[in-house]
LUMLUM-521925 format. One record per residue (C-alpha): residue number from 0; residue in one letter; x, y, z. Coordinates in Angstrom, 3 decimals. Example, Ala and Ser with C-alpha at 12.3 -4.5 7.8 and 13.67 -1.06 7.14 Angstrom:
LUMLUM-521925
0 / a / 12.300 / -4.500 / 7.800 .
1 / s / 13.670 / -1.060 / 7.140 .
***
This chain:
LUMLUM-521925
0 / m / 52.243 / 81.016 / 103.810 .
1 / p / 55.628 / 79.561 / 104.712 .
2 / r / 57.338 / 80.626 / 107.886 .
3 / k / 60.142 / 83.148 / 107.601 .
4 / k / 63.572 / 81.536 / 107.709 .
5 / r / 65.909 / 82.674 / 110.435 .
6 / t / 69.211 / 84.392 / 109.889 .
7 / s / 71.722 / 85.633 / 112.449 .
8 / s / 73.225 / 89.084 / 112.444 .
9 / v / 75.703 / 87.855 / 115.081 .
10 / l / 76.876 / 85.128 / 112.708 .
11 / e / 77.293 / 87.573 / 109.821 .
12 / k / 79.182 / 90.073 / 112.001 .
13 / t / 81.434 / 87.355 / 113.445 .
14 / e / 82.282 / 86.000 / 109.997 .
15 / q / 83.397 / 89.489 / 108.969 .
16 / q / 85.424 / 89.865 / 112.170 .
17 / t / 87.042 / 86.470 / 111.598 .
18 / i / 88.424 / 87.707 / 108.284 .
19 / g / 89.975 / 90.641 / 110.138 .
20 / f / 91.373 / 88.415 / 112.886 .
21 / q / 92.933 / 86.103 / 110.282 .
22 / s / 94.629 / 89.050 / 108.613 .
23 / i / 96.196 / 89.947 / 111.985 .
24 / d / 97.333 / 86.407 / 112.856 .
25 / p / 95.864 / 83.162 / 111.432 .
26 / s / 96.607 / 81.351 / 114.714 .
27 / l / 95.430 / 84.068 / 117.100 .
28 / n / 95.202 / 82.558 / 120.600 .
29 / f / 94.959 / 84.252 / 124.014 .
30 / g / 94.435 / 81.020 / 125.965 .
31 / d / 91.450 / 79.988 / 128.053 .
32 / s / 89.278 / 79.231 / 124.930 .
33 / i / 89.856 / 82.709 / 123.586 .
34 / s / 91.189 / 81.745 / 120.206 .
35 / l / 90.384 / 82.159 / 116.552 .
36 / q / 89.989 / 78.402 / 116.204 .
37 / h / 87.418 / 78.296 / 119.021 .
38 / l / 85.535 / 81.211 / 117.460 .
39 / a / 85.486 / 79.380 / 114.119 .
40 / e / 84.099 / 76.260 / 115.848 .
41 / l / 81.359 / 78.283 / 117.555 .
42 / t / 80.354 / 80.056 / 114.329 .
43 / g / 80.285 / 76.702 / 112.518 .
44 / e / 78.069 / 75.260 / 115.255 .
45 / l / 75.723 / 78.269 / 115.049 .
46 / r / 75.549 / 77.966 / 111.247 .
47 / n / 74.677 / 74.268 / 111.553 .
48 / e / 71.997 / 74.976 / 114.164 .
49 / l / 70.464 / 77.696 / 111.980 .
50 / n / 70.427 / 75.346 / 108.996 .
51 / q / 68.816 / 72.620 / 111.089 .
52 / y / 66.250 / 75.103 / 112.452 .
53 / n / 65.342 / 76.308 / 108.952 .
54 / k / 65.004 / 72.699 / 107.750 .
55 / m / 62.620 / 72.058 / 110.647 .
56 / l / 60.583 / 75.079 / 109.581 .
57 / n / 60.324 / 73.587 / 106.092 .
58 / t / 59.186 / 70.288 / 107.600 .
59 / l / 56.624 / 72.081 / 109.766 .
60 / d / 55.310 / 74.000 / 106.755 .
61 / s / 54.907 / 70.743 / 104.839 .
62 / a / 53.139 / 69.081 / 107.770 .
63 / k / 50.831 / 72.066 / 108.226 .
64 / e / 49.924 / 72.022 / 104.537 .
65 / k / 49.185 / 68.292 / 104.697 .
66 / i / 46.988 / 68.766 / 107.783 .
67 / e / 45.042 / 71.565 / 106.089 .
68 / t / 44.552 / 69.412 / 102.980 .
69 / l / 43.290 / 66.505 / 105.091 .
70 / e / 40.943 / 68.787 / 107.037 .
71 / k / 39.495 / 70.127 / 103.786 .
72 / s / 39.030 / 66.609 / 102.447 .
73 / i / 37.312 / 65.514 / 105.668 .
74 / r / 34.978 / 68.548 / 105.621 .
75 / e / 33.985 / 67.866 / 102.012 .
76 / t / 33.437 / 64.141 / 102.636 .
77 / s / 31.387 / 64.868 / 105.757 .
78 / e / 29.236 / 67.405 / 103.887 .
79 / r / 28.626 / 64.887 / 101.115 .
80 / l / 27.658 / 62.204 / 103.625 .
81 / v / 25.169 / 64.551 / 105.315 .
82 / s / 23.772 / 65.453 / 101.888 .
83 / g / 23.470 / 61.753 / 101.064 .
84 / v / 21.587 / 61.103 / 104.315 .
85 / a / 19.311 / 64.069 / 103.532 .
86 / t / 18.662 / 62.689 / 100.048 .
87 / k / 17.934 / 59.170 / 101.263 .
88 / y / 16.035 / 59.855 / 104.482 .
89 / g / 14.904 / 63.488 / 104.133 .
90 / k / 15.881 / 66.652 / 105.977 .
91 / d / 13.241 / 66.099 / 108.654 .
92 / s / 14.296 / 62.566 / 109.582 .
93 / r / 15.896 / 61.263 / 112.741 .
94 / e / 18.789 / 59.904 / 110.618 .
95 / y / 19.512 / 63.431 / 109.356 .
96 / e / 19.695 / 64.610 / 112.953 .
97 / l / 21.970 / 61.689 / 113.883 .
98 / a / 24.297 / 62.741 / 111.049 .
99 / g / 24.883 / 66.010 / 112.911 .
100 / a / 22.467 / 68.244 / 111.018 .
101 / v / 19.441 / 70.145 / 112.310 .
102 / r / 16.097 / 68.732 / 111.303 .
103 / k / 13.948 / 70.956 / 109.119 .
104 / s / 11.109 / 70.955 / 111.654 .
105 / d / 13.511 / 72.068 / 114.410 .
106 / r / 14.628 / 75.145 / 112.502 .
107 / v / 12.935 / 78.416 / 113.438 .
108 / r / 12.983 / 80.549 / 110.332 .
109 / k / 9.922 / 82.709 / 110.115 .
110 / a / 9.794 / 85.600 / 107.731 .
111 / i / 9.658 / 89.111 / 109.170 .
112 / i / 6.171 / 89.641 / 107.764 .
113 / t / 4.907 / 86.503 / 109.535 .
114 / r / 6.396 / 87.641 / 112.844 .
115 / l / 4.930 / 91.114 / 112.457 .
116 / k / 1.551 / 89.630 / 111.557 .
117 / s / 1.686 / 87.283 / 114.566 .
118 / n / 2.489 / 90.167 / 116.919 .
119 / t / -0.348 / 92.264 / 115.493 .
120 / d / -2.821 / 89.375 / 115.807 .
121 / a / -1.681 / 88.700 / 119.377 .
122 / k / -2.124 / 92.371 / 120.348 .
123 / a / -5.525 / 92.508 / 118.669 .
124 / s / -6.803 / 89.428 / 120.510 .
125 / a / -5.381 / 90.773 / 123.793 .
126 / i / -7.307 / 94.030 / 123.291 .
127 / k / -10.530 / 92.128 / 122.491 .
128 / t / -10.279 / 90.027 / 125.656 .
129 / a / -9.541 / 93.021 / 127.841 .
***
């Protein structure tokens, strides 16, 4: 999702005020950088900075999208390589483990019934020995 572009309420308000100031006197100047011309320069500078900022956001969005695409491509390629190693060497091989996967013999996946049966057998043999 692209980032939200920035606007400036100050810029919009100042542009409206500038129209009013120009209707009073197009060369309004109170000295000491308090002039309509200076205000117009500042609003122009702010507009340019906002445009530059929004362009940077577009560039960032493009870069982020490219990074995400590359990450997805890398994940898929890595998965395929691990699958290829599993196909060639087997899921219980040392090569499969070196590829970053967990060997089949190292996985602990007993069914609930097996665990329950093991616990029952262990309790039964403990009672017999006692």
